[in-house]
C-alpha positions, 0 to 999 in steps of 0.5 A: 462725493470726493470718496468716489473721485476717479482721476485719470488722464484718459477719463477726463478732459479731451479725447485727443491732443489737448495741446491743440488749439481749442475748438468751441464748435463741434464738427457740424457747427454750433456752440458746445457745452461738454461734461467729460467728468460725469460719473467721476466725481460721485455716484448716481445721485450726484450724476442727476445734478450734474446732468441737469445742470449741463442741460439747463446751462446748454439751453440758456447758452444756446449750445449743443451738449456733449457728454461722457457715458453715464447710466442715464443713457441706458435708463433714460435714453439720454444718448448725447454725443460723446466729448470730442472737442477740447474746451476750457474746464469750467469748475463749479464755484460755490456750493459744497464743491469748494470743500472738495477743492480745499480737501484736494488742493492738487485738483485744480493744478491737475485740471490745468495739466489735463486740459492744457488750459487754465480752469475758469469758474462757473456759478449758479447764475449760468443756468439763467445767463448762459456760459461760454463753451466749456467742459463743466466740472463740479457737483452742482448741488445748489440749494434746490430752489435754484432748480425750481424754475426748471422743475418740469424740464428737470423731471422730464430728463429722468423718465425711465425708458418704456422697455423697463416697465415690467422691471421697475413696476414689479415692486410697486405692483407687489406693494399695491396688492398689500396696501394703499399708502406706499412708505419708502425709507432709504437707509444709507449704510456702508460707505458712510460708516467708513467716512466718519470724518466728513461733515455730511456723513449722517447715518441715522440708526435704524431704531430712529426710523422705527420710532418715526414709523411707530408715530405715523403708521396708524395714521396712514390708509393701509400703509405698506413699507418699502426699504431701500438700502445698499445693504438691505439685509443688515437693516431689514430685521429692524423693521420686521413688524412692518413686513417690509418689501425689499429688493430681495423679494423681487423676481423679475430679472434686469432687462437684458440690455441693462446687463453688466451696467450695474444699474440694479439700484434703479428699482429702489430709486424708482420706487422712491420717485413713486412713494406716497410717503418718502423718508430719505437719508442724507444722500443725493441718491434719495434727495434727487428721487424726492425731487422727481416724486410728484405724488408724495404726501410727505417728505422727511429726512434726518437732521443734525439736531439729535433731539429732533432727528427726523424733520419734514422738508420740501425737495424743491426748497432745501439743501441736497446735503445737510452738513454738520454746522450748516456747512460753515465748518468745511468738508470735515468734522473736527476730531472731537465732533466726529467722536461725539457724532459717532457716539450719539449714532452708534454708541461707545463701541461705534465711537471706538470703531470710528476712532481706531478703524474707520477714521484711519482708513478714511484718512488713508483713502483720502491720502491715496486720492491726493497722491494719485492726483498729485502724481497725475498733475506734477509727477513725483515732484507733486507726490514729494511736495504732498508728503512734505506738506507743501501746497501745490502751486495754484 
């Protein structure tokens, strides 16, 4: 989420002079909905929701689409025209994006300056009622039941290009030779460890997943395990008795046209869309894969109830992210909650590391984001106001 936020005048808003009169039509005529921020507010899982919302709203609005570059162009062939028109920023209202705006209060003033137009708000009803031309900004991670009426079209947007078949089918072929039931587990590590203060960073210990596997393994028909992780080498040993397949075992090279695009993660993502049993992390990366999976017999995810840490869920009737306290406590954990969670998940040493290392680094990272946004929106005055604790004018 916000930890990935990149804000740069060149990368957001229009490509030309934003002081010119707003144009709501493209050069060939017709209403336009744009998304210039895709890929700037989060990683691939977030982008799936952003792009789906853009296309669904465009259909409801009878509008053409303009979109900034993102990996879906190369992976799914979704090559929309680039953003060339200056439009009113329409910022998500509701869902967890409200927490982002509270965490970075300089964001809305920044949009005002970047677009030279006052931001307006957009809600989930835009998928049904349509919306006036604008540049859509947000995460759009509504409860997935909001996307359920568009399930077929949602899935059709994210079908891989045919020239990738050998690359993405390799892990599936390897597993099908070993067994009949593909069990895929996504273990989100790395960045979550460095963000212990946020209320969505739930990083389940590998031991809990092993215990869950122990409880179901012998009920499955010739199961075979696939591990997905941004650091698979650090977790693989936990699952040694299940002889898992991982990206480290694969041989086929990334297709030449995808070279340099940083989309190596997609093979893991695709396996999750094809698994027979899918266990996700508290991450939009694996949740969106679950939404695209039309064959799984069972979906499970971690829970904030550590007495019942692994629970079943319906990908089309759930929150994409689970927040501690159900989202009612905002984007961040209270300090005591952070330490309690860290101790439950990682023990005393983990709690100590969270208090003395990860939390301070996370605070500095957030301050860096806010300082950058403050400077881009109001220059040195914005920086001084932030350092002095004065909230920016809204």
